N, C-alpha and C positions, 0 to 999 in steps of 0.2 A: 858232877861227873866230868867236868872239864879238867879236873886235876890229872886225869890219865892221858891227856893229849900231849904225850911226849914221844920221843923217837921210837922207843920200844913198842908202845901201844900202836902207833901208826904203822909200823912195820908189820905187826901181827894182823892188823886190819887189811893191809895191802895183800897179804897172802890169802886171806879169807875171801876177799872181794875180787879175786883174779878174773873170774868169768864175766861179771858185769862190767868190769873195767875194759876188758878186751872188746866186748860188744860196743861199749861207748866209743872206743878208738875207731872201730870199723864204721859206726854210724856217722861220726864226725867227719871222717874222710878228709883230713887235713892235706892241703896241697902246698907245694913250694911257694914261698913268698906271701902266703896268706898270714894275716895278723890274727893270732889265736891267744886268748886269755884264759888261764886256768885260775879260777877264783878259789881261795882256800887251798892253796897248792901244798901246804905242809912241807914235807921233806923234798918235794920237787920231782919225785919219781915219774908221775904222770906227765908233767910238763916236759921233762927230758925225753920221754917216749914220743910225745907229739912233735918235738923239735927234730927228731930223726927223719921226719917227712920233708924237711926243708922249710917248714913254716917258721915264721917269726913269732916266737912264743914268749909271753909274759906270764910269770908266776906271781900271784898276789896272795898275801896272807897278812894277818895282824900279829903274828907270833914271831918276834925278832929272833928267838933262839932257833926255831925251826928254819927261818929264812937264812940264818947264818950257816946252818948245816947244808941247806940246799945250795947256797952259793958256793960253798966249799967243794961240793961234789959236781954240780952241774952249771956253775956260773959261766963256763966257757960257751955254753950253747943256749942258755935261757936267761932272760932278764928278770930278776926277782926284785919286787918292790913291796914295801909295807903300805898296803892300801886296803880299804874295806870294800865289801860288796855294794854298799850304799853310796860310795863316793869314789869313783875311779878316775884316775888322771888321764883319761883319753878324750879326745875331741868327739863331737857329734858325728856319728856315722863313719867311724874310722876302724872298726873291728870286724873281721870276717866271721869269726866263730868264738864262742865262749862256753866254758863248762863250769858248773858248780857241783862239786862232788861232796855230798853230806855237809853242805853249808846251811841250807834253809832250815834244817831241823833245829838249829841253834838260834834262829832269829824269829822273834814272835810276830813281827809285821813284815810280810813278804813284799808288800807293795813298793817300798822304796828300792828294793833290790831289782824287782822286775822293771820298774821305771828306768833305773840306771842302765840295765842291760838293753832296754829298748832304745835308750838315747845313744849309746856308744856303738851299737851294731849297725852295720850297713843295711840298706834295704835288701831283703833276701838273706841276711845274715842268720846264722844258726845259734840257737841257745840250747844247751844240753844240761839237764839237771838229773843227778843221781842222788837218791836219798832213801831213807829207811822208813817203812811203815810200821811203827812200833805197835800200833793197834792190832797188827796181824800176828803178834808173838804168841807162841805156844811152848810150854815146857813139858807137855805130856804129864802134867801134875795130876795126882789122883783125885783132887778136889777142884772142880771147875770154878767154884765161887772164889776160892783163894787165888787161883790162877788169874782170874779176871781182875781181882784187886791188885795183884802184882803188876799185871800189864798196864793198868791205869796209872799206877804209881810211877812206873818207868816212863810212860808217855808224858806225865806232868813234868818230869825233869828235863825233857827236851821241848823247850817252850814254843818251837815252831812246828812240832810234829803233827798235831791235829790239822793244822791249816794245809798241810801237804795234800790232803784228800780232796781239796777243791782246786788244786793247782791247774788242771786242764782248763777249767773255766776262767781262772785268773789269767792264764796266758792269753786267752782270746780277748779278755778285757784290755790287756796291754798291747794289743796289736800283733799278736803272734798267731800263725795258722799252721796248717799241715802238721798237727800234733801226732807224734807216734809214741807208743809206750810198750815197754817190755818189763816183765816181772821175773825176778830170780829169787828162789827160796834158798836161804842160807841155813845150813845145818851145823850145829856145834854139839859135839858129844862130850859128856862129862861135866860135872858141876864146876870143877876148877876152871876149865876153859870158858864156860858160859859166864861164870861169875866175874872173870877177868874182863870180859867184854861189856857186860851189862851191869855189874856191881849189884847183883841181886841181894846178897847178904847185907850190904850196906843199906840198901833201900828198906829191907825188912827192919833193921835196927833203928833207922832214923824216922821211918814213916809208919811204924806199926800202929800208932794211935790214930793217925789220919786214915789208915786203911781199915780201921775198926776190926783188927784181927783178934779173935778170941784166944784164950789160952789153949784150947784144944786145936785150933787152927795153927797156932805157933808151934805146938808140939808136932803136928803133922808135917809142917815145913822143916823142922829140925831133923826129923826122921828121914824125910826125902832127901834133904841136903847131905846127910851123912851116909845114907845107904843107897840112894839112887833107885833106879837108873835115871839119869838126867839127859834129856835131849832138848836143846833149844832150837826152835825153828822161827825164822822171821823173814818177811818179804822185803826185798830191796828192788826199787824200780829205776829204770833208765827212761827218761822222758826227753823228747827232743821236739823243737818247734822252730819255725822260720819267721823272721820279722817280715811282716807284710809291707809292700811298697806304699 
């Protein structure tokens, strides 16, 4: 599913995720001259928004094509670097605030990322994580068993997805406290839009045997895909915690 992480896909996601992003900006509360790191910055839209507060913003990503576009548009206000979430080029205790927007779902082991955030953040520094709970997905499909199989198949494709459910406890283990959490339900209407975001048709084609779909279940899927109605619902959370002294 990483094949879709191009400019067009990220722009569509930005529009869909407008509400949780705005809440994240508000919670983060960036101030002038604070050092703020946006991990997995993509096209740089979020980093640029944070920079308007007067904060010193770094946008990190491992996709050179996206970074090039981000520098072209926002390089005058944001410092963009190719760095991973597990190994950032900042000294110990030098960062005031950090955000990871839909990063951990792609990383099977969250421990090195949380350890690195704990290392570079100042005492009292803020870590904000926004991500998707794929296990919460519903398609309002007429067969609950098939819907569950599809949800599990999607979740398997995001190798860090299940581990997100123990994130509050993980944050405590890595020295973060004052955890706050908000949930947003995202709704996508119509099969074409839902399939663009989640690649449901591709998953059915490639994972049908693993999902143990019967011929009758596949026929039910095709009928629903072609005639609808399709409504995709999934929860996205914003979680924030402070590094304890």
